[in-house]
LOFI-116152 format. One record per residue (C-alpha): residue in one letter; residue number from 1; x, y, z. Coordinates in Angstrom, 2 decimals. Layout:
REM LOFI-116152
NUGU A NUM X Y Z
...
//
This chain:
REM LOFI-116152
NUGU X 1 49.44 75.43 17.60
NUGU X 2 47.16 78.43 17.96
NUGU X 3 46.07 78.98 14.36
NUGU X 4 44.15 82.18 15.16
NUGU X 5 47.28 83.81 16.62
NUGU X 6 49.34 82.66 13.66
NUGU X 7 46.82 84.08 11.19
NUGU X 8 46.82 87.37 13.09
NUGU X 9 50.61 87.44 12.85
NUGU X 10 50.53 86.60 9.12
NUGU X 11 48.07 89.44 8.54
NUGU X 12 50.07 91.88 10.65
NUGU X 13 53.34 91.07 8.86
NUGU X 14 51.66 91.39 5.46
NUGU X 15 50.08 94.69 6.48
NUGU X 16 53.38 96.17 7.67
NUGU X 17 55.33 94.78 4.70
NUGU X 18 53.11 96.72 2.30
NUGU X 19 54.35 99.98 3.83
NUGU X 20 58.02 99.41 2.97
NUGU X 21 59.11 102.64 1.30
NUGU X 22 61.14 100.91 -1.41
NUGU X 23 58.74 98.84 -3.54
NUGU X 24 61.60 96.83 -5.07
NUGU X 25 62.53 95.54 -1.61
NUGU X 26 58.88 94.68 -0.94
NUGU X 27 58.52 92.78 -4.21
NUGU X 28 61.91 91.07 -4.07
NUGU X 29 61.86 90.06 -0.39
NUGU X 30 58.17 89.53 0.20
NUGU X 31 56.13 88.73 -2.89
NUGU X 32 58.95 86.88 -4.65
NUGU X 33 60.20 84.82 -1.70
NUGU X 34 58.59 83.41 1.45
NUGU X 35 56.17 86.30 1.91
NUGU X 36 52.40 86.24 1.60
NUGU X 37 51.26 86.02 -2.02
NUGU X 38 49.57 89.12 -3.37
NUGU X 39 45.83 88.93 -2.80
NUGU X 40 45.90 86.27 -0.07
NUGU X 41 45.16 88.83 2.64
NUGU X 42 42.51 91.53 2.35
NUGU X 43 44.49 94.75 2.62
NUGU X 44 44.15 96.36 6.02
NUGU X 45 41.79 93.69 7.39
NUGU X 46 43.35 92.19 10.51
NUGU X 47 40.24 90.34 11.67
NUGU X 48 40.27 86.53 11.40
NUGU X 49 37.26 84.89 9.76
NUGU X 50 36.32 81.45 8.44
NUGU X 51 37.69 82.21 4.97
NUGU X 52 41.07 83.10 6.50
NUGU X 53 41.20 79.74 8.25
NUGU X 54 41.06 78.04 4.85
NUGU X 55 42.96 80.52 2.67
NUGU X 56 45.85 81.22 5.05
NUGU X 57 46.32 77.71 6.43
NUGU X 58 49.44 77.19 4.28
NUGU X 59 51.20 80.11 6.00
NUGU X 60 50.38 78.81 9.49
NUGU X 61 52.05 75.40 9.10
NUGU X 62 55.09 75.50 11.39
NUGU X 63 57.82 75.34 8.73
NUGU X 64 56.09 77.87 6.47
NUGU X 65 55.28 80.14 9.40
NUGU X 66 58.92 80.15 10.52
NUGU X 67 60.07 80.94 6.97
NUGU X 68 57.52 83.75 6.74
NUGU X 69 58.73 85.32 9.98
NUGU X 70 62.35 85.04 8.80
NUGU X 71 61.45 86.63 5.48
NUGU X 72 59.65 89.44 7.32
NUGU X 73 62.71 90.15 9.49
NUGU X 74 64.94 90.25 6.40
NUGU X 75 62.45 92.60 4.76
NUGU X 76 62.43 94.92 7.77
NUGU X 77 66.24 94.99 7.92
NUGU X 78 66.45 95.87 4.22
NUGU X 79 63.65 98.42 4.58
NUGU X 80 65.43 100.11 7.48
NUGU X 81 68.66 100.32 5.51
NUGU X 82 66.95 101.68 2.39
NUGU X 83 64.14 104.12 3.05
NUGU X 84 62.25 102.65 6.00
NUGU X 85 58.49 102.37 6.34
NUGU X 86 56.08 104.99 5.00
NUGU X 87 52.67 105.23 6.64
NUGU X 88 50.16 108.05 7.14
NUGU X 89 52.57 110.69 5.91
NUGU X 90 55.36 109.58 8.25
NUGU X 91 58.62 108.05 7.07
NUGU X 92 60.43 105.99 9.69
NUGU X 93 63.91 106.69 8.31
NUGU X 94 64.76 110.16 7.11
NUGU X 95 67.50 112.77 7.29
NUGU X 96 65.48 114.99 9.62
NUGU X 97 64.13 112.21 11.82
NUGU X 98 60.50 113.31 11.76
NUGU X 99 57.87 114.74 9.48
NUGU X 100 57.96 118.48 9.10
NUGU X 101 61.38 119.06 10.68
NUGU X 102 64.00 120.95 8.73
//
C-alpha cells in the first residue's frame, strides 16, 4: 500500500467533490455516506504532511478507500446528471456547452 498516493487521491476526490453544482447531491452522496467528513481535509490543500498521515489514515485502509472511490464515482454520475461541476466560473454541464456562449 502506498499511503501517500492514497492520501493524495483522498484529497483530490474531496477537492473535486466540493465543486459539485448541486449542494444536495454533495451533502447526500459525500458528507452523509462514504465520503470524507467535513473538516478532515484542508480545503484546496493537496500536499501531504505528517498530520495527514494521522488524520486521513482511516480513509486509506483498503476497504474504506475502495468505498470512498465508489462513493466518489456515484457522486460524479449524479453531479453530471444534475448540474455538473462548477469551478472558476465554468460549469461543466450547461445548455450552451461553455461559458459565455449564447
